[in-house]
Each structure stands twice: as structure tokens, then as C-alpha cells.
NUDO-313216 format. One line per 10 residues: number of its first residue (from 1); their letters; for each residue x, y, z of C-alpha. Coordinates in nm, 3 decimals, padded with zeros to 5 digits. Layout:
N
NUM) A) X,Y,Z; ...
//
This chain:
143
1) XXXXXXXXXX) -00.001,-00.012,00.007; 00.278,00.229,00.052; 00.406,00.201,-00.293; 00.069,00.246,-00.431; 00.040,00.619,-00.193; 00.403,00.736,-00.281; 00.325,00.663,-00.700; -00.020,00.870,-00.650; 00.150,01.145,-00.474; 00.397,01.163,-00.763
11) XXXXXXXXXX) 00.298,01.489,-00.927; 00.288,01.290,-01.299; 00.005,01.028,-01.155; -00.349,01.137,-01.192; -00.413,00.958,-00.834; -00.758,00.937,-00.944; -00.667,00.695,-01.235; -00.480,00.471,-01.113; -00.525,00.069,-01.266; -00.290,-00.249,-01.198
21) XXXXXXXXXX) -00.168,-00.510,-01.369; 00.003,-00.829,-01.344; 00.163,-01.123,-01.487; 00.210,-01.461,-01.332; 00.238,-01.307,-01.002; -00.103,-01.230,-00.797; 00.009,-00.888,-00.662; -00.280,-00.653,-00.837; -00.540,-00.864,-00.774; -00.443,-00.858,-00.368
31) XXXXXXXXXX) -00.398,-00.492,-00.404; -00.733,-00.488,-00.556; -00.869,-00.676,-00.201; -00.718,-00.497,-00.016; -00.987,-00.249,-00.048; -00.741,00.043,-00.170; -00.850,00.303,-00.416; -00.784,00.179,-00.824; -00.987,00.218,-01.110; -00.854,-00.163,-01.231
41) XXXXXXXXXX) -00.680,-00.446,-01.192; -00.584,-00.728,-01.439; -00.413,-01.044,-01.363; -00.297,-01.253,-01.647; -00.220,-01.647,-01.623; -00.205,-01.525,-01.258; -00.337,-01.718,-01.013; -00.690,-01.646,-00.780; -00.590,-01.805,-00.456; -00.555,-01.624,-00.209
51) XXXXXXXXXX) -00.478,-01.556,00.198; -00.561,-01.258,00.212; -00.929,-01.285,00.046; -01.169,-00.989,00.103; -01.437,-01.037,00.325; -01.698,-00.767,00.358; -01.921,-00.639,00.034; -01.847,-00.343,-00.101; -01.453,-00.437,00.064; -01.333,-00.382,-00.362
61) XXXXXXXXXX) -01.360,-00.049,-00.528; -01.176,-00.225,-00.801; -01.266,-00.352,-01.139; -01.127,-00.680,-01.193; -01.034,-00.900,-01.514; -00.848,-01.212,-01.542; -00.802,-01.351,-01.799; -00.603,-01.760,-01.758; -00.674,-02.057,-01.958; -00.922,-02.329,-01.941
71) XXXXXXXXXX) -00.551,-02.586,-01.940; -00.328,-02.390,-01.715; -00.214,-02.668,-01.433; -00.156,-02.474,-01.180; -00.523,-02.232,-01.148; -00.749,-02.538,-01.171; -01.097,-02.552,-01.166; -01.197,-02.544,-00.806; -00.907,-02.198,-00.740; -01.183,-02.040,-01.024
81) XXXXXXXXXX) -01.484,-02.152,-00.870; -01.351,-01.989,-00.509; -01.237,-01.681,-00.671; -01.543,-01.674,-00.819; -01.755,-01.724,-00.472; -01.513,-01.461,-00.369; -01.595,-01.150,-00.619; -02.005,-01.240,-00.554; -01.963,-01.230,-00.158; -01.849,-00.910,-00.156
91) XXXXXXXXXX) -02.021,-00.821,-00.496; -01.749,-00.687,-00.720; -01.749,-00.555,-01.034; -01.521,-00.842,-01.181; -01.503,-01.105,-01.557; -01.286,-01.351,-01.546; -01.164,-01.411,-01.948; -01.057,-01.857,-01.918; -00.847,-01.962,-02.314; -00.946,-02.282,-02.473
101) XXXXXXXXXX) -00.638,-02.465,-02.516; -00.392,-02.224,-02.365; -00.182,-02.310,-02.039; -00.008,-02.129,-01.826; 00.262,-01.810,-01.948; 00.050,-01.763,-02.265; 00.130,-01.456,-02.345; 00.542,-01.475,-02.247; 00.644,-01.506,-02.608; 00.989,-01.719,-02.385
111) XXXXXXXXXX) 00.752,-01.911,-02.254; 00.794,-02.330,-02.447; 01.188,-02.247,-02.374; 01.077,-02.274,-01.943; 01.196,-02.723,-02.032; 00.797,-02.725,-01.919; 00.602,-02.774,-02.205; 00.250,-02.891,-02.187; 00.240,-02.617,-01.829; 00.374,-02.298,-01.968
121) XXXXXXXXXX) 00.345,-02.217,-02.319; 00.284,-01.874,-02.601; -00.070,-01.857,-02.751; -00.097,-01.651,-03.058; -00.445,-01.619,-03.004; -00.508,-01.650,-02.597; -00.245,-01.325,-02.547; -00.370,-01.101,-02.839; -00.694,-01.153,-02.692; -00.630,-01.114,-02.295
131) XXXXXXXXXX) -00.485,-00.860,-02.412; -00.736,-00.676,-02.632; -00.936,-00.771,-02.349; -00.736,-00.567,-02.113; -00.733,-00.239,-02.315; -01.096,-00.324,-02.317; -01.153,-00.285,-01.956; -00.876,00.062,-01.904; -01.031,00.250,-02.126; -01.367,00.199,-02.012
141) XXX) -01.334,00.276,-01.609; -00.986,00.503,-01.674; -01.196,00.752,-01.899
//
């Protein structure tokens, strides 16, 4: 939260128009779950599990977008269901895009070089769709 306050205090930053984007690690989602005053939180192939779920209705102020692969072994369907239940319970404005034939790190063109070809792989189609979705959300909330 301290980093967010530092960022918001900078003269070139419009503190009313801050969004967070994360890849793999759930930091952008965790920031939103904390109740931070941000407009959007976007996560690409990020885990949805948390040790600090939002628990109070209205706790999440940011619009949430997660883009994940349907075949990502690091984000099982049970984790997606738990995330959905959490978002519904707190009344968050959220969206989850699940891409078929897509595994982890689908936005990373170097992913196949990680010696895990079945679990980590670039998908140009899913990458393009996810980025377009993110730009759409950001355009809506940062006008």
C-alpha cells in the first residue's frame, strides 16, 4: 500500500486514475482485494488463490479482470470457483476470461524455452484476446 501512496503522490500521476496489471503473480489482484483506491486490477495467468480474501461486501473498489488458460495446471477449476464465490460475496465488478487450449504463461513468447512445454506455453491467439480485453477494461474505467 505504501508503494501505491508513493505513486499516487507523484505530480505526473492522476491519483484518481490508477490501475494495476500483473502477470503470473497475483499482486494486482491482492491490491484490489485490500480495498485499495484503484480503478482496475488486471491479472494475466495469475493464480487466483489468496491468503487474504476480501471478506466484506463492497471491499473491492476496483474493476477486476482475470485472463487465464482453461488448461493451466497452476489454476485449477476449483481455484476459479473459489475466486468466483469470493467476488460474488463481496459484490465486486469482475470478469474472468478463460481461454481454451491455453496453458500458463500464454502471454510470454519465451515460455516454451522454460523446459515445461506441457504446462507453460505462449499462445498468440489468447495473448491478443487477453490484451484486447485489458485495453477495453482500462478504456472504460480510466476515461
